[in-house]
C-alpha positions, 0 to 999 in steps of 0.5 A: 363184212361177216361176223360180229364186230367188237368195238366197245374196248376201244372207244378210248383208243386210236390206231397210232403209229411212230412219228416221221416214218413213211407209210410205205415203211418196209421190214422195220421194227418199232417200240412204244411206251407208256404207263397206266395205273390200276387199283389192284391186280384183278381182271386187268386185260389188254386189248391190242391189234397191230399191223403186222406183228406185236409183242407185249412187256409189262413192267420189263416182263414179257407177256405175249406175242403174235397178231392174227393175220387179217385185212384192213376191213377185218382187223383182229385184236386179241385179249390179253390177261395181264393180271399176273404182270401188273401191281397196284398203282403205276405200271409200265407198257411196252409194246414192239411192233414190226411192220412187213410192208410187203406183199407175201403169202402170209401177210399183205400191205396194210396201213401201219399202226397199232391200237390198244386199251387196258381195262381194270375190270369194267374200266378203261384206265388207258387207251393208245393216243398221241401221247404214247411215246415211240421210236424205230427200233434201231437194233434191227436192220431195216428195209429190204433184204434177203428173204427166208423164202417167197412165202415167209418174208425177210430174215432179221438182222439184230445189232445189240451194239446200236444206240437207241433213237430218242423217244417221240410222241406218236401220231395217229395212223389214219386207220379206221376201226373195223375190229373183231375179236380173235376167233381162236385161242391164243397160242401157248408159248412155253418158258423153257428153252429147248435145245440140247448141244450135241456137238461143237468145233470151230469155223472159218467163213468164206467171206465171198458168200452173199446170204446169211444161209449160205454164210452158215451153210458153206463154212469151214467146219472143224469138230472138237471134242468137249475135252478140246474146246469146252469147260462145262460148269452148272448151267453154263458151257465155257469155250476157249479156242487154243492160241494159235488154232486157225479159226474165227470162232466157235460153232455149236450144234443144237438139237431140239430133240424133235422137230419143233416150232418156236421162237429163237432164244440165246443167252451167252457172254463174250468178252467183245463185240462179234457177229453171231450167225444161227442157221436152222433146219430139219436135218443134218444129211449134209453133215451140217444144218441145211440153211441154204436152199436155192434162193432160200436162206434159213438163217439170221444175224445177231450181233453181240456187244461185250458182256452178257447177251440175252436175246429173245425174238418174238417175231419169227416162228422158226420151223426146225430139229437143229440150230447151228449157231456160229459165234465169232469169239474165241472164248465166251460162255453159253448159257442157253441156245434154242427155241422156245416152243409155241403151239396151239392149245388142244385137248387130245383124244387118247389114242386107243389103237393096240397095234404098236406100229399103227399106234406110233404112225397115228401120234406121228401123224397127229403131231404133224398136223398139230405142229401146222396149226398156229394162227391157222392151218399152214402147209408146213411151219418151216419154209411157208406157214401159209394157208392154202384152200387145198392143203387146209382142206386135207388138214380140216378133214383130218383134224375132225378126226384127229382133234374133234375141234370146230373153232379152228377150221371155221376160223380158216374158212372165215379168213379165206373167205374174206379174201377180196380180188376183183376177178372173183377168184380166191388168192393163192393163200390168205390173208396174203396178196401175192398176186397168184391164183390157182383156179382149182383151189377155188373149187376145194372151198365147196368141198371144204365148206360141205364137210365143215357143216357135215361135221360140226353141224355149224350150218348157220356159219355156212349160210353166212359165208354162202355168198362168197 
């Protein structure tokens, strides 16, 4: 195994999991809760790793989410500064956990579990163990269901009306510790919700449609003017469908303003429980969001409770320009609908191109490349989010000139070279485990490594991955 192993932060922590859950669990969400005490708010850090994804809250406030996609023997941990979220004395830590449990282009099956430790300066005040309370998150529908795409995994369906399960003590997951520090920066997640209401109307759903994407795409839409449907208030949009109007509910078309990547964020109020479908896409060429393309489904479902619903999903990054939101309620109030943008933090060199058109082309190209940077370079943030040897070679080469940054491509090369197949070939993506191989992509690795060395001068790393 290549790289410097880091385990001191986890000397008092163990990999844990939820009790009475089979190891072959698939597409399921979990929750963990515990308390810790600190003396003050200085230099309090949370070290955490999860298979597949995590989201952290401290004292009821969202802190961060993500997980650098990794391997069983190359477990990447994050270091989160939680100093601004704690108070002197007792604090409550909540961790949401998603296990995909199926091999995809973006993730591979691993022993499920999480491991974490809280340190105040040089003192460990909490380590994950069997005393941590945990349970399955019953609000998310679990098990195999329709896919977003063959690369990205499953859609999600959330029911806010579901009763919570009781907490139980956790169990040791059986995972060994092979922990390595995250090789790149954490993503920035913006606080504000990006999304502007562009149009609205009423809809009817074709009940014969089987997938969420088709339900949104093939719904019967009828546009309404704001005067016919809406009552605009400060920071809120009320809707009321007139009595006798043949409609299942209201739809809103939300524009992020430009192509964007982020996490779904909804805030609305309805008088009674109802279904909410959210489709997302990059254009409106079909006079609606193209949420269904062959077997791909770019839509999710949220089942709302009566009253105020505030929902943020920190597990699925959406690549989009538009959201199409269907709310099966004749009246209600919309406060927010959109995404919280997320991106990799970079210092962008100034664009000194004087020719106006060339200047614009360069800016668009650089932004496109930047939008394909999250845990690693990805072929596109919309339908795949996967790391390929050929695609990333082109992206890395452009990135040397656009960003002058080398940690990110270095990490891409490392995760590629950690790939293991019995036949010695490179998998089609990393750290995915789809079983597919494109032999020529293995040859691209030679050019990619050489170019990395030429541009970065980091021949020590090249020597490290040379055996691969």
